[in-house]
N, C-alpha and C positions, 0 to 999 in steps of 0.2 A: 320409230327410230330405235336402234340398239342402244341400250344403256351401258356405259362403261364404268365399272367399279361402283354400280348402284346409283350413279348420278344421272339425272335426266331433267335438265332445266329448260323451261320455255323462257326465252329472253326477248324483251321488247327494247328497241334501240331508238332513242330520241336524240338526233344530232343534226344540226343545221349545215354542217360541212359535208357536202355530197361525197367527196373522195374519201374522207375519213370514215364516213358511214359505210361505204361500200367495202372498204378494207376490213373494218371490224366485223361486218356481216359475214364476209368470206372466212375470216378466222374462226368465228363462232360456228359456221356451217361445217367446217372441216373437223372440228372437235366433236366427237360423238357424245360428249356429256352435255352439250348445249345445243338447243334448237332455236335458231334465229327466227323470230316471228316477223311481222311487218315492221318496216322502218318508218319513222316519223320525223319530219323536219322541225317540228315544234310541239310544245305541250298541248296547244289547242287542238291540233290534229289527233293527238293521242286520246284526248278526252272525248272527242267526237266519235272516234272509232270504238271506244269502250261502251258507248251507249247501246243498250240492248244485249250486250254480251253477258252470258251466264258467268257467275263467279268462278265456276269450275274451270272456265277457259281463260281466266286471267293469267298473265305471265308470272313466273316465279321470281324473275329478276327484271328490273327496269334499269337500263343504262341511260343516264341523263347527261348530256353535254351542258354544263352550267354556264358556259361563257356567254351565251346569248339568251339566258333565261331570266334576265332582270337583275335588280339590285339585291343586296344581301337579304333584306326583309322579304322581298318577293320570292327569292329562291327558297328561303326557309319555309315559307307558307306553302309553296308548290310541293316541296318534298314532304311536308307534313300531310298534305292532301293525298299524295301518292301512297304514303305509308298507311294512312287511315282507310282510304277507299279500296285500294288493292291490297287487302289484308293478307299478311304473310309474305308479301313480296319484298325482296331485298333491293334497295335503291343503291346503285353504284354510280357515283358522280365522276365524270371525266372532265379534265380541263387542260388547256395548252399553256396556261400561265400559273405560276405559284402564288396565287392571290390568297392572303390570309382571310379576308372577309368571306370569300367563297368557301374556303375550308371550314370556317366556323359556322356558316349558314348551313352547310351540309350536315355537320355534326349536331347542331341544334335542331335541325329538322327531322332527324331520325334516320338519315342515310346510313348504310352499312359500310361505305367506303368512299374515299376521295383519292383519285389516282391521276397523276399527271400523264398525259398521252405519250410523252417521250419515254417515260419509265415503263409503260406497259407494252406497247407495240403488239407483237404477235403472241404475247403471253396473256392476252385479254381473257380468253376462255378459262385458263387456270386461275386467274385473279378472281373472276366471277364465281367460280366454284368455291374458292376459299371464302369470299365475302358471304356467300349464301349460307355458309355453315357457322358463321360467327353468331354469338349471342347478341341480343339487342343493346347490351351495354358495352360492346366492343366496336371499334372503328378502324378499318383498314386504311393505311395511307402508304404512298410510295415515296421514294427517296427525295425527290425535289420538294416535298412538303415537310421535311424534317424539322425545320424551325417552328412551323405551326404545330407540329406534333408535340414538341417540348412544352410549348405554352399550353396546349390542351391538357396534357397530363399534369401540369403544375396546378391546374384548377380542377382536379379530379372529382371534387365534391358534387359538381353540377354537370359534368361532361362525361362522355363515354371514354373508356380506356383505349388509347390509340395503339394499334399493333402494326408493325412494319410489314410491308409486302415482302415476302421472302425472295431471295435471289433465285435465278434459274438453276435447275439441277445441273451439276457439272459431271462430265464424263471423261475419264482418263483415256488418252489416246486420240481425243478429238481436238486436234490442233487448229490453229486459225485458218489455214488453207482448206483443210477437210471440212471444217464447220461451214465455211463460206459456200462451198460446193453443195453440201447437203441441205443447207438452208434454202438455197436457190431452187434445189430440186424438190424438196419435201414441203417447204413452206410457201414459196412463191410459185410452185407448180411448173417450173421451166424444164423442158426436155434437155437431155444431155448435150445435144448438138448446139442448142441455144446457149447453154452455160459455157460450153467450149468457146463459142464466139464472143461471149460477154467477157470472159476472163483471159482470152487469148491463149487457150490451152488446146490440146488435142482431145478429140472425143474419147479416145481410148484412155487417156490420163484421167479425164473426168469420171468415166465409169469405174476406174480403179479407185478413185477417191470416194465414190458412192459406196462401193463394196467395203472399203476401209471404215467408212462412217457407220455402216450397218454393224460391223464388228464392234466398234467402240461403243455404240448405243446398246449393245447386247441383244440385237434382234435375232440372233441365232438361238437365244435362250427361249424356250417355249413354256417355261414354268409360269409366266405371267398370263394366266388364263383369261383375264379380262381384256387382253389385247389380241387374243387368238383369232377372232373373226375379222380382223382388220388386214388390209393389204400391207406389204412391207413399207410402202410409201406413207400410208396413213399411220402406221406404228412409229415410223421415224418422226412424223409431224407431232404426234402425241408426246414423244420423248423430248424433242427439242423445245417444245413450248411448255414443258412441265416446270412447276415451281416447287421449291422445297416446302416442307410443312412450316406453318407460321410459329414463331416463338412468342409465347405470352409472358 
């Protein structure tokens, strides 16, 4: 797989929600920096699959849905086992609820991030890339976990430093209408005719919006050599799902 910007991460996904799992897998697969490995519905399946696998083939990142992984103590121990056994891998916890116990369990267990699914959505690959580059005493969190973040930083002596998930990169000229069209086209993979039907627009108008989006995203600029080998659609995907640099 082509590496973009020097990042090439093998990612294992453990998520019991079939539809969420497939969506995340698709977003990871579209992003050239992340390579989605086999998906697992639970931790037991992951550990069985790991038997006999050479350490060199271990994933670089493990995305773990913590909502069905047990109580706080169980989750903490599971994450500790992942961090210890899959040495060097960054554990990224996902949740659809803003549960303080789950948040603390992830931080105490040695996870690199705790992200609310509604906060991340199609920015998951960019979030994973950021988490993989944090130090072991840093902990990435998303907006819906801000209360837990304040409590975590208050007890800094024994816990990692919580860092906010950055906001998406903003592009001047990409208004709400054009953004909606280009997201359907570049992120959801819908053809122009289907987008026109979905939004009750003409195909010609949709194609004009796509061209306008390319201009706003700076896709006519070929100075970004790390995107040079991607198609226009893939480059648009990378731009739309990008996050700003984290602030420490």
